[in-house]
Residue, then its C-alpha position, 0 to 999 in steps of 0.5 A: m734157298t730151296s729145299v732138297e726133295n726127299t725121294g727115298w731114305a730120310w736125311a736133313d734138308h740142305g740149301v742150294a745156292v744160286s751159284g751152285s749146291v752148297y754141301g757143308n763147306i764144299t761148293v759144287n759147280a752146278a755145271m759139273q753135275s750130271w745126276p744120277h751119276r755112276l763111276g767104276v765098272v760094276p760086274v754084270p750078273a753071272d748067267r743064270r745067277i740065283d738069288r741067295p740068302a746073302d742077297r736078301r739080307l744085304a738089301g734088307a739091312l741097307a734099306a733099314d740102316p746106314t751101318p756099312e755091310v761087309l760081305v765076307g767069304l772065301g774066294g769064289v763064293g759070290k761076294t762080288q756078285a752079291a754086291a753087284n746085284l744090289a748095286n745094279r738093281w738099285w741103280d736100275e730102280g732109281k734108288v741112288d743118285l751116285l753109285v761108285w764102284v771101287t776096286a779096293t785091292t790096293r790103297s792107291d786104287i781107292v784113292a784114285t777112284y775117290a779122286q775121280a769121283a770128287a772131280d765128277v761131283t765137285g770139279v776138284a780131284d781130291a779123295d778127301r774132298f770126296l769124303a767130305w762131300l759124301a758126309a754133307t750131301p743130301r743125295r743118295w749114294l752107294v759106295v762099294l769097296d770090292g775085294l778089300t785085301e787088307p783093312g789097313q788099306a782103307r784107313g782114313l778112307w772109309p765112307p762116312i755113315t750118313a742117313a743119305g749114304r750106304t756102303v758095302i765092302t767085300a773081303r775074304r778076311r774077318d779082321s776085327s778092324l774091318l768088322a768094328g762098327r760094321n755088320e758082317i754078312p757071311v757068304g758061303a758055298f751053294t747049298p746042294e739045292e742051290a747047286a742043283g738049281y744053278l746047274t739045272g738052269k745052265l744045262g737043263d735044256r738038255p737033261s742028259r748033260l745033268a747026269e751026276a750033277a749032284e755028285l759034280a757039285a759035291d766034288l767041287g765043294h758047291l763053290p759057285l765059281a767052280l760050278a760056273q766054270a764047269a758049266a761053261f766047259i760042258l756047254d762049250q764041249k759037245g757031248t760032254d756032261c757032268a759025269g764026263y766032267r767028273r771023269r776029267l777031274r779025276s784023271a786031270a786029262w784037261p785039253r791043252 
């Protein structure tokens, strides 16, 4: 038996059999493994995305503690972007051996992704088998359940809490059943300063386009998604600036 090298977080050593890796009562065919491995489509970073307090809090919490983290906030505030930012960064930095991004809008989506992950790492497509593998493996893993709409959809499907693994959940709701035993990280709209920095980054190569930028940000409630859409429109339409976009908002004179 050979020990598994600890390359990051702390975990117990597990044996490796000659015929394959043995994790608890699960034997993995070595031919099925390709490490590091990722499954699911992690969103690409938004253009000119800015680092926010939720990003720093998420990274710090996960580095220190295996307790699952729940990014909670209204639609359009950047929960998915915060989770994707962490996932992409940890993957690029070699901090995870397995990254699984789950679009968690339905229970069937979660089960299907878990089954595919089980097929990838054990050779058998079974969601329960994947959860058992997560509970026993010494490999560093990160599972993201993105866009969970109803906590009950994940009943019996929560990734286990282990020293080797980390779980991130994004959701709009704050149900007690979702937050019990998990840490909440609120994600809100931009601050006025963050909104100004974002619009400057997107439009500042032509300062004239920033006319009434602060007022536009306020009109849009400082919502990151709304500001991204506004900036994209201003960039696409020659001669348009923040002031012009505000006028369109007031008149609802949008092109058809």
